[in-house]
C-alpha positions in Angstrom: 53.5 9.1 14.2 51.3 9.2 17.2 50.6 11.9 19.1 52.2 10.1 22.2 55.7 9.4 20.4 55.5 13.2 19.4 55.3 14.0 23.2 58.3 11.7 23.7 60.6 13.2 21.4 59.2 16.6 22.6 60.5 15.9 26.3 63.7 14.1 25.2 64.5 16.9 22.9 64.4 19.2 26.1 66.4 16.7 28.1 69.6 17.7 26.3 68.8 21.4 25.4 67.8 22.4 29.4 71.0 20.6 30.9 70.7 22.5 33.9 67.3 20.6 34.8 67.6 17.9 32.9 67.0 15.6 36.2 63.5 17.2 36.8 62.9 16.9 32.9 63.9 13.4 32.7 61.4 12.5 35.7 58.6 14.8 33.6 58.9 12.6 30.8 58.4 9.1 32.1 55.8 10.5 34.2 53.8 11.4 31.3 54.6 8.4 29.4 53.2 6.4 32.4 50.4 8.7 33.0 49.0 8.4 29.3 46.7 6.1 30.2 45.1 8.0 33.1 42.9 11.0 33.3 43.8 13.9 32.0 42.4 15.5 35.2 45.0 13.5 37.1 47.6 14.2 34.8 47.2 18.0 35.1 47.5 18.0 38.7 50.9 15.6 38.9 52.4 18.0 36.2 51.4 21.2 38.1 53.4 19.9 41.1 56.6 18.9 39.1 56.6 22.4 37.3 56.3 24.1 40.7 59.3 21.7 42.2 61.3 22.3 39.4 61.1 26.2 39.4 62.4 26.3 43.2 65.2 23.7 43.0 66.6 25.2 40.0 66.0 28.9 40.5 69.8 29.9 41.0 70.2 28.6 37.5 67.6 30.0 35.6 69.3 31.9 33.6 71.2 29.2 31.8 67.8 27.2 31.5 66.2 28.2 27.9 63.2 27.5 28.9 61.1 29.2 31.0 58.2 28.6 33.8 55.7 29.9 31.4 56.6 27.3 28.7 57.3 24.4 30.7 53.5 25.1 31.8 52.1 25.5 28.5 54.3 22.5 27.7 52.5 20.4 30.5 49.3 21.9 29.2 50.3 20.4 25.8 50.7 17.0 27.4 47.4 17.3 29.5 45.6 18.7 26.5 47.0 15.9 24.0 46.1 12.7 26.5 42.6 14.5 27.2 42.3 14.3 23.1 43.6 10.9 22.6 41.2 9.5 25.2 38.3 11.4 23.7 39.3 9.7 20.2 39.5 6.4 21.9 36.1 6.8 23.3 34.8 7.9 19.7 36.3 4.8 18.2 34.8 2.6 20.4 31.3 4.0 20.2 31.7 4.1 16.5 33.0 0.2 16.6 30.2 -0.7 18.3 28.0 1.2 16.6 28.9 -0.8 12.7 28.5 -3.8 15.1 25.8 -6.1 13.4 23.9 -9.1 14.8 23.1 -11.7 12.0 19.5 -12.4 12.8 17.4 -14.4 10.3 16.0 -12.1 7.7 19.1 -9.6 7.1 21.7 -8.3 9.6 20.5 -5.4 12.0 23.0 -2.6 13.2 23.4 -1.8 17.1 23.0 1.5 18.4 23.6 3.2 21.6 20.5 5.7 20.9 17.2 5.1 22.7 14.7 6.2 19.8 11.4 4.9 18.8 10.2 4.8 15.0 7.7 7.6 14.5 4.2 6.9 15.1 3.2 8.8 11.9 5.2 10.5 9.4 5.5 14.3 9.3 4.1 14.5 5.6 1.4 12.3 4.3 2.5 9.8 1.1 2.0 11.8 -1.8 -0.7 10.9 -4.4 0.1 10.2 -8.0 -1.7 11.6 -10.6 -1.5 13.1 -14.8 -4.9 14.7 -14.7 -6.1 17.6 -12.9 -9.7 18.2 -11.8 -10.7 19.7 -14.8 -9.0 17.0 -17.2 -5.8 18.8 -17.8 -2.6 17.1 -18.5 0.0 18.4 -15.7 2.8 19.7 -16.9 6.4 17.8 -17.4 4.0 14.7 -16.7 5.9 11.3 -18.0 3.6 8.3 -18.7 3.0 5.5 -21.1 0.9 6.5 -23.8 -2.9 6.1 -24.1 -4.0 5.4 -27.5 -7.1 6.8 -29.4 -8.6 3.7 -29.6 -8.0 2.2 -25.8 -8.9 5.9 -24.6 -12.1 6.3 -26.4 -13.1 2.1 -25.3 -12.2 3.2 -21.2 -14.5 6.2 -21.9 -17.2 4.4 -23.6 -16.8 1.5 -21.0 -17.3 3.8 -18.0 -20.3 5.6 -19.3 -21.8 1.8 -19.5 -20.9 1.3 -16.2 -22.7 4.3 -14.9 -25.6 3.8 -16.6 -26.2 0.3 -15.9 -25.7 1.2 -12.5 -28.5 3.9 -12.7 -31.0 1.3 -14.0 -30.5 -1.2 -12.4 -30.7 0.7 -9.0 -34.0 2.0 -9.9 -35.3 -1.4 -11.2 -34.5 -2.5 -7.4 -36.4 0.7 -6.2 -39.5 -0.2 -7.9 -39.1 -4.1 -6.3 -38.1 -6.1 -9.3 -34.7 -7.3 -7.7 -34.2 -7.9 -4.2 -30.7 -5.9 -3.7 -28.3 -4.0 -5.7 -25.1 -1.7 -5.4 -23.8 0.8 -7.4 -19.9 2.1 -8.3 -20.9 5.6 -8.7 -17.6 7.8 -8.1 -15.5 4.5 -8.7 -15.7 4.3 -12.0 -12.4 5.0 -13.2 -10.9 2.3 -10.8 -13.0 -0.2 -12.4 -12.0 0.5 -16.2 -8.7 1.8 -15.8 -7.5 -0.8 -13.4 -9.0 -3.4 -16.1 -7.6 -2.0 -18.9 -3.9 -2.4 -17.7 -4.4 -5.7 -17.1 -4.5 -9.2 -19.4 -7.4 -11.9 -20.3 -4.8 -14.2 -18.3 -4.5 -12.1 -15.0 -7.0 -13.6 -12.6 -9.2 -11.3 -10.9 -10.8 -12.0 -7.4 -13.2 -8.5 -6.7 -14.9 -7.5 -3.5 -18.5 -6.2 -4.8 -18.0 -3.2 -6.2 -15.5 -3.7 -9.4 -18.3 -5.2 -11.9 -16.6 -2.7 -14.3 -13.7 -5.2 -14.5 -16.2 -8.0 -15.7 -17.5 -5.3 -18.3 -14.4 -4.8 -19.8 -13.3 -9.0 -20.2 -16.7 -9.2 -22.3 -19.5 -9.8 -20.0 -22.2 -8.6 -21.6 -25.3 -6.4 -20.1 -27.3 -9.7 -20.5 -25.1 -11.5 -18.4 -25.2 -8.7 -15.9 -29.3 -8.7 -16.0 -29.3 -12.8 -16.0 -27.6 -12.4 -12.7 -29.5 -9.9 -10.9 -32.9 -11.3 -11.6 -31.2 -15.1 -10.8 -33.1 -16.5 -14.2 -32.0 -19.9 -15.4 -29.0 -18.6 -17.3 -27.4 -17.3 -14.5 -24.0 -18.9 -13.8 -24.7 -19.3 -10.3 -27.7 -20.8 -10.8 -29.7 -18.1 -8.8 -27.9 -19.2 -5.7 -26.3 -16.0 -5.0 -27.7 -12.8 -4.0 -27.7 -9.9 -6.9 -23.9 -8.4 -7.8 -22.2 -11.5 -6.8 -21.1 -11.8 -10.4 -19.0 -14.3 -11.7 -17.0 -16.0 -14.6 -14.6 -18.7 -15.0 -14.2 -17.8 -18.9 -13.0 -14.6 -18.0 -10.5 -15.1 -15.0 -12.7 -13.5 -12.6 -13.7 -15.4 -9.4 -17.6 -15.3 -7.8 -17.9 -12.5 -5.7 -18.7 -13.4 -1.7 -20.4 -11.3 0.8 -17.7 -12.2 3.5 -15.3 -9.0 3.8 -11.7 -9.6 2.7 -11.7 -13.5 2.0 -10.3 -13.0 -1.3 -7.3 -11.7 -0.2 -5.5 -14.7 1.1 -7.2 -16.8 -2.0 -5.4 -14.4 -3.9 -2.5 -14.9 -2.8 -2.7 -18.9 -3.3 -3.8 -18.1 -7.1 -0.9 -15.7 -7.5 1.3 -18.7 -5.9 -0.2 -21.2 -8.3 1.0 -18.9 -11.5 4.3 -18.8 -9.9 4.9 -22.3 -9.7 3.6 -22.7 -13.2 5.8 -19.8 -14.5 2.8 -18.0 -16.4 3.2 -14.7 -17.3 0.4 -13.4 -15.3 -0.8 -12.4 -11.9 -3.4 -12.0 -9.7 -5.1 -9.2 -8.5 -7.5 -8.8 -5.4 -9.9 -5.7 -5.5 -11.2 -4.5 -2.0 -12.4 -1.3 0.2 -10.6 0.3 2.8 -13.0 -1.3 5.4 -11.4 -4.6 4.6 -8.0 -3.1 5.9 -9.5 -3.3 9.5 -10.3 -7.4 8.9 -7.8 -10.2 9.7 -7.7 -11.8 6.6 -6.1 -8.5 5.1 -3.1 -8.6 6.9 -2.9 -12.4 6.4 -2.7 -12.1 2.7 -0.2 -9.4 2.9 2.0 -11.3 5.1 1.4 -14.6 3.5 1.9 -12.5 -0.2 5.5 -11.3 1.1 6.7 -14.3 2.1 6.0 -16.2 -0.2 7.1 -13.4 -2.8 4.1 -14.1 -5.2 2.9 -11.9 -8.0 -0.1 -10.3 -7.0 -1.6 -6.7 -6.7 -3.5 -5.6 -3.9 -5.7 -2.8 -5.1 -7.6 -1.1 -2.7 -10.4 1.2 -3.3 -10.0 4.0 -0.4 -13.3 5.7 -0.7 -13.4 6.8 2.7 -16.2 5.4 3.8 -16.7 1.5 5.4 -19.7 1.5 4.9 -20.5 4.5 7.7 -17.6 4.1 9.3 -14.8 6.7 8.1 -11.7 6.4 7.8 -10.1 8.2 10.7 -12.6 5.9 13.3 -10.8 2.7 11.4 -7.1 3.4 11.8 -4.9 6.4 12.6 -2.0 5.3 10.2 -1.4 7.7 6.9 -4.2 5.8 5.0 -3.7 2.2 3.4 -0.1 2.3 1.3 1.9 2.7 4.5 0.8 -0.9 5.6 2.4 -2.4 2.7 5.6 -1.1 3.6 5.1 -2.6 6.9 5.3 -6.2 5.4 8.3 -5.4 3.0 5.4 -4.9 0.1 6.3 -2.3 -2.6 3.5 0.5 -2.2 2.0 3.6 -3.9 -0.7 5.7 -3.6 -2.9 6.7 -6.5 -5.7 9.6 -7.6 -8.8 6.7 -8.1 -10.5 9.5 -9.9 -8.0 9.9 -11.9 -8.5 7.1 -15.1 -5.0 7.8 -17.0 -3.0 7.8 -13.4 -5.0 4.7 -12.5 -4.1 3.0 -15.7 -0.4 3.5 -15.7 -0.3 2.6 -12.3 -1.9 -0.7 -12.2 0.3 -1.2 -15.5 3.6 -0.3 -13.7 2.3 -2.6 -10.4 1.4 -5.7 -13.0 5.0 -5.3 -14.7 6.9 -5.5 -11.1 4.3 -8.4 -9.7 5.1 -10.6 -12.9 8.8 -9.6 -13.8 10.2 -9.5 -9.9 7.8 -12.1 -8.9 6.4 -9.9 -5.7 3.4 -8.5 -4.0 2.6 -4.8 -5.3 0.1 -2.4 -3.1 -2.1 -0.2 -4.9 -4.2 2.4 -2.6 -6.7 4.3 -4.6 -8.0 7.7 -3.3 -11.5 7.9 -4.5 -15.0 8.5 -2.6 -18.0 6.1 -2.9 -20.8 9.1 -4.6 -23.9 6.7 -4.2 -25.6 4.9 -0.8 -23.3 1.4 0.3 -26.0 -0.1 -1.2 -29.9 -0.2 -1.5 -30.1 -1.0 1.7 -28.4 1.9 3.3 -28.9 6.3 3.0 -25.5 7.7 3.0 -27.2 10.9 3.9 -27.6 9.6 7.9 -23.8 9.7 8.1 -22.4 12.2 6.0 -23.6 15.6 4.3 -25.0 16.3 1.5 -22.8 18.7 0.3 -19.9 16.6 0.9 -21.7 14.1 -1.6 -22.5 16.7 -4.1 -18.9 18.3 -3.9 -17.3 14.8 -4.9 -20.2 14.1 -7.6 -19.7 17.5 -9.7 -16.1 18.8 -8.7 -14.3 15.5 -9.2 -16.3 13.0 -11.1 -13.7 10.6 -12.7 -16.3 10.0 -15.6 -16.7 13.9 -16.7 -12.7 14.1 -16.0 -11.8 11.7 -18.1 -14.3 12.9 -20.9 -12.4 16.2 -20.7 -9.4 15.1 -21.5 -9.9 12.5 -24.7 -11.9 16.1 -26.2 -9.0 18.0 -25.2 -7.3 15.8 -27.4 -10.1 15.9 -29.9 -11.0 12.1 -29.8 -14.3 12.8 -28.6 -17.6 15.0 -29.7 -20.7 16.3 -28.1 -22.6 13.7 -30.6 -20.7 11.0 -29.6 -21.7 11.6 -26.1 -25.5 11.6 -27.2 -25.4 8.5 -29.1 -23.3 6.3 -26.9 -25.7 7.7 -23.3 -28.7 6.5 -26.0 -27.7 3.2 -27.0 -26.6 2.0 -23.5 -29.7 3.0 -22.0 -31.8 1.0 -24.6 -29.6 -1.8 -24.4 -29.7 -2.3 -20.6 -33.5 -1.8 -20.5 -33.7 -4.3 -23.2 -31.5 -6.7 -21.4 -33.6 -6.3 -18.1 -36.7 -7.0 -20.1 -35.6 -10.4 -21.3 -33.6 -11.4 -17.8 -37.1 -10.7 -16.1 -39.1 -13.0 -18.2 -36.7 -15.7 -18.6 -37.5 -18.8 -16.5 -35.6 -19.3 -13.3 -33.6 -22.7 -12.4 -35.2 -25.5 -11.2 -35.6 -26.5 -7.6 -33.1 -29.2 -8.1 -30.4 -26.9 -9.0 -30.7 -25.7 -5.0 -28.7 -29.4 -4.8 -26.4 -29.2 -7.8 -22.6 -28.3 -7.9 -21.6 -29.4 -4.6 -20.7 -33.5 -4.9 -20.4 -35.3 -7.6 -22.7 -37.8 -5.8 -25.4 -36.2 -3.6 -25.0 -37.8 -0.4 -28.0 -39.2 1.6 -28.8 -35.8 3.8 -28.9 -34.1 0.9 -31.1 -36.5 -1.1 -33.3 -36.2 1.9 -33.6 -32.4 2.0 -34.5 -32.3 -1.7 -37.3 -34.9 -0.7 -38.6 -33.0 2.5 -38.8 -29.5 0.1 -40.3 -31.3 -2.6 -43.2 -32.6 -0.3 -43.9 -29.0 0.9 -43.9 -27.0 -1.9 -46.9 -29.6 -3.2 -48.3 -29.3 0.1 -48.4 -25.7 0.0 -48.0 -24.4 -3.3 -49.8 -21.1 -2.8 -46.6 -20.0 -0.3 -44.1 -20.8 -3.0 -43.3 -19.1 -6.7 -45.2 -20.4 -9.6 -42.2 -19.2 -12.0 -39.9 -21.7 -10.4 -39.7 -25.3 -11.8 -40.2 -27.9 -9.2 
């Protein structure tokens, strides 16, 4: 029974009990019913006037009236309060009704609200970073992850050492003038090798220029790396690419290109083709934090989300886009939150923890393939080396900062401690692997350096099936110029 019904019964009962004032109470009851929908303030005023009139008109017979003026006033207050409460309930019900209303908008229903509230520009706390090993290589307590066998762990570590050694020697070769350019992966070895270990050979990689370790893991030999850097005739790019722009169709590794970010939309296209062909594989796009300031990053993520393509976006957030630090690039909480804005599942991982990177990429791959959806992974790491041989990073960051990350948070030494604690690695193993890899890299360089360069004709091949007239004319002019000025052209290039 509603509160209105209770009031009516209460009033109606008093009409019979309070017979000497039945006319007054009758008027009050009818007045209350008529004024239920008015404001509580108006009802209180009218009822107080009625009570005063009733008190004066029935003063002679008050002894026969069982309801005193005080009780009648209390009753009036009860009516007033009840009406106000019902009006408030009605207001709340209306508000609740409006709040629950939805707009059937393209993309999903949107609820309404009466509150003027803006989304926070950034969360109070930063997104946490997934890790499994501390800086000393100790496994963190109560961690659960996909187990890594001794064979896999040792292979991961030896590849990290190989990559580190190759970078050291080829960087020195550039400083000696033997190659024109080089770029190292110092400090980022874990991202390279651990992510590659979590993928399969069928997954297609579109790297930037700091992921040679992925190609190394897939079987690209040290000799093939050296051939590319020295641009000899065995280079798959036939000398038409600058050093470190590796590529290998047989290893599902797209050739590197210098422009930043171009590989992201391309990776989505590759992933969508895998989806159409119902392949159990995904595409993986590697890029740095500087790339997230490019338009291709945003186009690629939105493209992937809308097409629901199985692609992993793996960002190496190493703190510096050449000489521009991340705080000067964006005000968001790094890169991971940008995935959420595009409706992409995202995670932040410690990029210097090889075990964490392996598990994160393994899980990301599973999600991408089984759910046919993109995943964004932000790996927090640090570029210990210079951006390239054309850069001196001490001009824009302190030596102390570099040394801290090189010594205290080295991903290679960290993973080594973990496999040693497991009894899978010894000091003798360490000395042997470093000595052997150094010899192999030096030998590969010597062979690559002595190998003949690609023929001049290779400048005009692999673009058209039948070279058009303008290209044939350009080739003829070039040959004529070389013959006219032979002293200005290298003698080791066959004409």
